C-alpha positions in Angstrom: -57.4 47.7 18.0 -56.5 44.4 19.7 -53.0 44.4 21.1 -51.2 41.3 19.6 -48.1 40.4 21.4 -45.8 37.7 19.8 -44.5 35.2 22.3 -41.5 33.5 20.7 -40.4 30.2 22.3 -36.7 29.6 22.0 -36.0 26.2 23.5 -35.0 22.7 22.5 -31.7 21.1 21.6 -32.0 21.0 17.8 -30.3 17.6 17.7 -32.3 16.3 14.7 -30.2 18.6 12.5 -26.9 17.4 13.9 -24.0 18.0 13.2 -24.9 21.6 12.1 -27.3 22.1 15.0 -26.6 21.0 18.6 -27.6 21.8 22.2 -25.4 24.9 22.7 -26.4 26.4 19.3 -29.6 24.8 18.0 -31.3 25.5 14.6 -33.1 28.7 15.4 -29.8 30.5 15.5 -28.4 29.1 12.3 -28.8 30.5 8.7 -30.3 27.3 7.3 -32.4 29.1 4.7 -30.9 32.2 3.1 -28.8 34.8 5.0 -31.1 35.2 8.0 -31.1 32.8 10.9 -34.4 31.0 11.5 -34.8 33.1 14.7 -34.2 36.4 12.8 -36.8 35.4 10.2 -39.3 34.7 13.1 -38.6 38.2 14.5 -39.1 39.7 11.0 -42.5 38.2 10.4 -43.6 39.3 13.9 -42.7 42.9 13.1 -46.3 44.0 12.3 -47.3 43.4 15.9 -46.2 44.6 19.3 -42.6 44.2 20.6 -42.2 40.5 21.2 -41.7 38.5 24.4 -39.0 35.9 24.0 -38.9 32.9 26.3 -35.5 31.2 26.4 -33.0 29.5 28.7 -29.7 30.8 29.9 -27.8 28.6 27.5 -29.3 30.5 24.5 -29.5 34.0 26.0 -26.3 35.2 24.2 -27.6 34.0 20.8 -31.0 35.7 21.4 -29.5 39.0 22.4 -27.0 39.0 19.6 -29.6 38.3 16.9 -32.1 40.8 18.3 -29.9 43.4 16.7 -31.0 46.0 19.2 -34.7 45.6 18.5 -37.2 46.1 21.3 -38.1 42.9 23.1 -38.7 41.5 26.6 -36.6 38.4 27.4 -37.9 35.9 29.9 -35.1 33.6 31.1 -36.2 30.2 32.2 -34.0 28.7 35.0 -34.7 25.3 33.5 -36.7 23.8 30.6 -40.3 22.8 31.8 -41.9 22.4 28.4 -44.2 24.8 26.5 -47.0 25.2 29.0 -44.7 26.7 31.6 -43.0 28.9 29.0 -46.3 30.3 27.7 -47.6 30.8 31.3 -44.4 32.7 32.2 -45.1 35.1 29.3 -48.8 35.4 30.1 -48.2 36.3 33.7 -46.0 39.2 32.5 -48.5 40.7 30.1 -51.7 42.8 30.4 -54.8 40.5 30.7 -56.5 42.0 27.7 -53.5 41.4 25.3 -53.7 38.6 22.7 -50.7 36.4 22.8 -49.5 35.1 19.4 -47.4 32.1 20.5 -44.8 31.2 17.9 -42.0 28.6 17.9 -38.7 30.2 17.0 -37.5 27.4 14.7 -40.1 27.1 12.0 -40.0 28.2 8.4 -43.0 30.2 6.9 -42.7 31.0 3.3 -45.7 33.4 3.2 -45.4 35.7 6.2 -48.3 37.9 4.9 -50.6 34.8 5.2 -49.5 34.4 8.8 -50.2 38.0 9.6 -53.6 37.9 8.1 -54.5 34.7 10.0 -53.1 36.2 13.2 -55.5 39.2 13.0 -58.4 36.8 12.3 -57.4 34.7 15.3 -57.1 37.7 17.5 -60.8 38.5 16.9 -61.7 35.0 18.0 -59.3 35.2 21.0 -61.0 38.5 22.1 -64.3 36.6 22.1 -62.9 34.0 24.5 -61.6 31.3 22.1 -58.2 29.6 22.4 -57.1 29.5 18.8 -54.8 27.1 17.0 -53.6 27.8 13.5 -54.7 24.9 11.3 -52.0 24.6 8.7 -53.2 23.3 5.3 -52.1 19.6 5.0 -50.5 19.1 1.6 -49.1 15.6 2.2 -49.8 12.6 4.5 -47.2 13.6 7.0 -46.5 11.2 9.9 -44.2 13.6 11.8 -46.9 16.2 12.6 -49.9 16.3 14.9 -53.3 17.1 13.3 -56.4 19.2 14.2 -59.8 17.9 13.3 -62.2 20.6 12.2 -65.5 21.0 13.9 -68.5 23.3 13.3 -67.9 26.6 11.6 -67.6 29.8 13.6 -68.7 32.4 11.1 -66.7 32.5 7.9 -63.2 32.4 9.1 -62.8 29.8 11.9 -64.0 26.5 13.3 -64.3 24.7 16.6 -61.4 22.3 17.1 -63.1 19.0 17.4 -60.1 16.9 18.2 -56.3 17.1 18.6 -54.7 14.1 17.0 -51.2 12.9 17.9 -48.7 12.0 15.1 -50.5 9.3 13.0 -49.1 6.3 11.2 -48.9 6.4 7.4 -52.3 4.8 6.8 -54.1 7.3 9.1 -52.2 10.2 7.7 -53.4 9.3 4.2 -57.0 9.0 5.5 -56.7 12.4 7.1 -55.5 14.0 3.8 -58.3 12.3 1.8 -60.9 13.4 4.4 -60.1 17.1 4.0 -61.3 18.0 7.5 -57.9 17.8 9.1 -55.1 20.3 9.3 -51.5 20.2 10.6 -51.0 21.4 14.1 -47.9 23.7 13.9 -47.9 24.7 17.5 -48.9 28.3 16.8 -51.6 29.7 19.0 -53.5 32.9 19.8 -55.4 33.6 23.0 -56.3 36.4 25.3 -54.0 36.4 28.4 -56.9 36.3 30.9 -58.6 33.5 29.0 -55.5 31.4 28.9 -54.6 31.9 32.5 -58.2 31.0 33.6 -58.1 27.8 31.6 -54.6 26.9 32.7 -55.5 27.3 36.4 -58.6 25.2 35.9 -57.0 22.4 33.8 -53.4 22.4 34.9 -52.8 23.9 38.4 -49.4 22.1 38.5 -48.2 24.6 36.0 -50.2 27.7 37.0 -49.3 27.8 40.7 -45.6 27.3 40.5 -45.2 29.7 37.5 -47.3 32.3 39.3 -45.1 32.0 42.3 -42.0 32.2 40.2 -43.1 35.4 38.6 -44.1 36.9 41.9 -40.6 36.1 43.2 -38.7 37.1 40.1 -36.4 40.0 39.3 -35.8 42.3 36.4 -32.4 42.9 34.8 -32.9 45.5 32.1 -34.9 43.8 29.3 -34.4 40.4 31.0 -36.7 38.9 33.6 -35.6 36.1 35.8 -38.3 34.1 37.5 -37.6 32.6 40.9 -35.8 29.4 40.1 -36.9 27.3 43.0 -40.6 28.0 42.3 -40.3 27.6 38.5 -38.6 24.2 38.8 -41.7 22.9 40.6 -43.9 23.4 37.5 -45.2 20.3 35.8 -43.3 19.6 32.6 -46.1 19.4 30.0 -46.9 20.9 26.6 -49.4 23.7 26.2 -51.4 21.4 23.9 -51.8 18.7 26.6 -52.2 21.1 29.5 -54.8 23.4 28.0 -55.7 23.1 24.3 -56.8 19.5 24.5 -58.8 20.0 27.7 -60.6 23.3 27.1 -64.1 23.6 25.9 -63.2 26.8 24.0 -60.7 25.5 21.4 -61.0 26.9 17.9 -58.9 26.9 14.8 -58.2 29.3 12.0 -57.2 27.7 8.7 -54.0 29.0 7.0 -51.9 28.1 4.0 -48.5 29.7 4.4 -45.8 27.4 3.1 -45.0 26.1 6.6 -42.4 23.6 7.7 -41.1 22.8 11.2 -37.7 22.0 9.7 -37.7 19.0 12.0 -35.1 16.9 10.0 -32.6 17.1 7.2 -35.4 15.7 5.0 -37.8 18.5 5.8 -35.1 21.1 5.4 -34.3 19.6 1.9 -38.0 20.0 1.1 -37.9 23.8 1.6 -34.5 24.6 0.2 -33.8 25.6 -3.4 -33.0 22.6 -5.6 -31.8 21.9 -9.1 -33.9 20.2 -11.8 -33.0 16.8 -10.3 -34.0 17.7 -6.7 -30.4 18.2 -5.4 -29.5 20.9 -2.9 -25.9 21.8 -2.3 -24.2 24.2 0.1 -20.4 24.3 0.1 -18.0 22.6 -2.1 -19.4 19.5 -3.8 -19.7 17.6 -7.1 -22.7 15.4 -7.8 -22.9 13.0 -10.7 -26.1 11.0 -11.6 -27.7 12.0 -8.3 -31.3 12.7 -7.5 -32.9 14.3 -4.3 -29.5 14.5 -2.6 -28.7 17.2 0.0 -25.0 18.0 0.6 -23.8 20.6 3.1 -20.1 21.1 3.8 -18.4 23.9 5.8 -15.0 23.0 4.2 -14.0 19.7 2.6 -15.1 19.0 -0.9 -17.8 16.3 -1.1 -18.2 14.1 -4.2 -21.4 11.9 -4.6 -22.1 9.6 -7.5 -25.2 7.6 -8.4 -27.2 8.1 -5.2 -30.8 9.1 -4.6 -32.5 10.3 -1.4 -29.3 10.8 0.6 -28.0 13.4 3.0 -24.3 14.2 3.4 -23.3 16.9 6.0 -19.8 17.9 7.0 -19.3 20.2 9.9 -15.8 20.5 11.3 -14.7 17.1 12.3 -18.2 15.6 12.2 -19.6 13.8 9.1 -23.2 12.6 8.7 -24.4 10.3 6.0 -28.0 9.1 6.0 -30.9 8.3 3.7 -33.7 10.8 3.8 -35.9 8.2 5.6 -33.2 7.7 8.2 -32.9 11.4 8.9 -35.7 11.2 11.4 -33.3 9.2 13.7 -30.4 11.6 13.6 -31.2 12.9 17.1 -30.7 9.4 18.5 -27.0 9.4 17.6 -24.5 9.5 20.5 -22.8 12.5 18.9 -26.0 14.5 18.6 -27.0 13.7 22.2 -23.6 14.6 23.7 -22.3 17.5 21.8 
């Protein structure tokens, strides 16, 4: 049986869901859907596998440990954020070389965890054969906020070569991808054997491999925590794992999966996965809506009244109030309040 080890990446500032989410307490640690936080839901769907490895920064360490609830896990504490390639390398260098890493963001929603678990076991088979596997999430709309994977030749009945990684397209290209049927969303979920990943990282991105290897060699344990050497780690190139390895390797594969996935990257995408009434309205807190459609209201106290609006977001959090159209929600992270809180 292949050892599948979830590697949960807990980074980022979460500013696109301001004012509820901000740098010191970003969206993974908030109960945005149901009673569980997004991080707790991530842990729950990783439960069928080995105890997870969690990569986080010092600013989020308290939240991670509080929400683990005493569950078994290893926590790797980054001295500074150096993007996902360094985070994944840090985990890889702390794991057995034959283990298969299931790399998962901590801040995504997956409505069908069983589908993820099934796809992960399929991906682990390919990973054991030397493939670096992306999860090709079924594209159900011409989304411009996601990267895409172009499907290549079939690898048996359950996987494909990854022919191309495509950056976020404009609306016209996104519609063409959907019509083509050979493209899937790239959700940033991966599976690869530790030894394979490290070999490819060293070959294609030594600017990450060398410094992180040195950081691990000079690191120290503190119970379940591991602290890499800060001076060495900070020398690592800041680059995503997609750009560092997945787009450069000759061994990229994809496993298709349909699992009701969302990156919850904006108030608009959160509205899409929340429960709504017959008119598409979603309300949390005290609010009254009259003649409204597709409106999201979230208030932690003051009563909110909305009349005759469509496609609008209203969020009240303490002294902060956000009002935006759904389309404008993509720009929330650019607000001074979001950047500086």
